[in-house]
C-alpha positions as a printed NumPy array, in Angstrom:
array([[-16.686,  22.79 ,  65.451],
       [-19.192,  24.969,  67.25 ],
       [-20.473,  24.135,  70.671],
       [-23.827,  25.154,  72.1  ],
       [-25.119,  28.379,  70.568],
       [-21.711,  29.527,  69.332],
       [-20.939,  29.584,  65.638],
       [-17.771,  28.194,  64.094],
       [-14.838,  30.492,  64.89 ],
       [-16.692,  32.338,  67.658],
       [-13.816,  32.03 ,  70.105],
       [-11.339,  33.495,  67.617],
       [-13.76 ,  36.318,  66.8  ],
       [-14.047,  37.2  ,  70.484],
       [-10.274,  37.175,  70.906],
       [ -9.901,  39.506,  67.917],
       [-12.607,  41.869,  69.201],
       [-11.106,  41.956,  72.702],
       [ -7.654,  42.649,  71.263],
       [ -8.955,  45.479,  69.069],
       [-10.782,  47.038,  72.025],
       [ -7.675,  46.852,  74.226],
       [ -5.571,  48.491,  71.521],
       [ -8.16 ,  51.236,  71.064],
       [ -8.128,  51.955,  74.826],
       [ -4.32 ,  52.122,  74.806],
       [ -4.288,  54.472,  71.825],
       [ -6.829,  56.759,  73.467],
       [ -4.835,  56.8  ,  76.666],
       [ -1.478,  57.453,  75.054],
       [ -2.472,  59.689,  72.131],
       [  1.175,  60.206,  71.22 ],
       [  2.013,  62.752,  68.583],
       [  0.955,  66.277,  67.89 ],
       [  2.335,  69.407,  69.443],
       [  3.658,  69.233,  72.987],
       [  2.601,  71.764,  75.586],
       [  5.257,  74.042,  77.024],
       [  3.499,  74.052,  80.403],
       [  1.889,  71.148,  82.264],
       [ -1.874,  70.875,  81.705],
       [ -2.401,  69.974,  85.397],
       [ -0.052,  72.106,  87.475],
       [  1.2  ,  74.754,  85.027],
       [  4.895,  74.028,  85.622],
       [  7.17 ,  74.274,  82.572],
       [  7.813,  71.032,  80.689],
       [ 11.534,  70.677,  79.836],
       [ 12.45 ,  70.914,  76.147],
       [ 14.199,  67.526,  76.31 ],
       [ 10.955,  65.862,  77.45 ],
       [  8.959,  67.57 ,  74.7  ],
       [ 11.44 ,  66.355,  72.071],
       [ 11.619,  62.834,  73.504],
       [  7.852,  62.374,  73.652],
       [  5.927,  64.386,  71.051],
       [  2.456,  65.38 ,  72.209],
       [  3.352,  65.398,  75.903],
       [  0.838,  67.318,  78.031],
       [  2.022,  66.681,  81.598],
       [  5.233,  67.314,  83.515],
       [  7.103,  64.313,  84.877],
       [  5.616,  64.635,  88.375],
       [  2.018,  64.863,  87.139],
       [  2.546,  62.068,  84.601],
       [  3.991,  59.835,  87.332],
       [  0.936,  60.519,  89.497],
       [ -1.419,  59.801,  86.577],
       [  0.412,  56.535,  85.86 ],
       [  0.083,  55.448,  89.505],
       [ -3.625,  56.307,  89.536],
       [ -4.337,  54.511,  86.239],
       [ -6.239,  51.255,  86.653],
       [ -6.557,  49.254,  83.456],
       [-10.093,  48.442,  82.465],
       [-10.957,  44.82 ,  82.934],
       [-11.642,  42.807,  79.852],
       [-15.242,  42.043,  79.124],
       [-16.189,  38.407,  79.243],
       [-18.672,  38.015,  76.435],
       [-19.113,  34.292,  76.926],
       [-21.939,  33.637,  79.317],
       [-22.141,  30.44 ,  81.254],
       [-25.193,  28.278,  80.684],
       [-26.216,  28.817,  84.313],
       [-26.321,  32.595,  83.88 ],
       [-28.448,  32.25 ,  80.75 ],
       [-31.034,  30.2  ,  82.631],
       [-31.661,  32.881,  85.289]])
């Protein structure tokens, strides 16, 4: 049953869209696979062979990757449902 201006199944559609967008952001961020670099893209230090084998497509050394992970702030989900009050403004 739809409520207000929403069509039947609108909530499920929004959940599916939000999930797909979150997965797309994760895939862009991780981009695993491909050829690993032998030197770090940020600092130029050598990347150990064991790390390159363990994580194909690695581009950063452990220190730079740790710093990037600490600096990463996940994007907030978009709330596509507007309250009736906000629509009246």
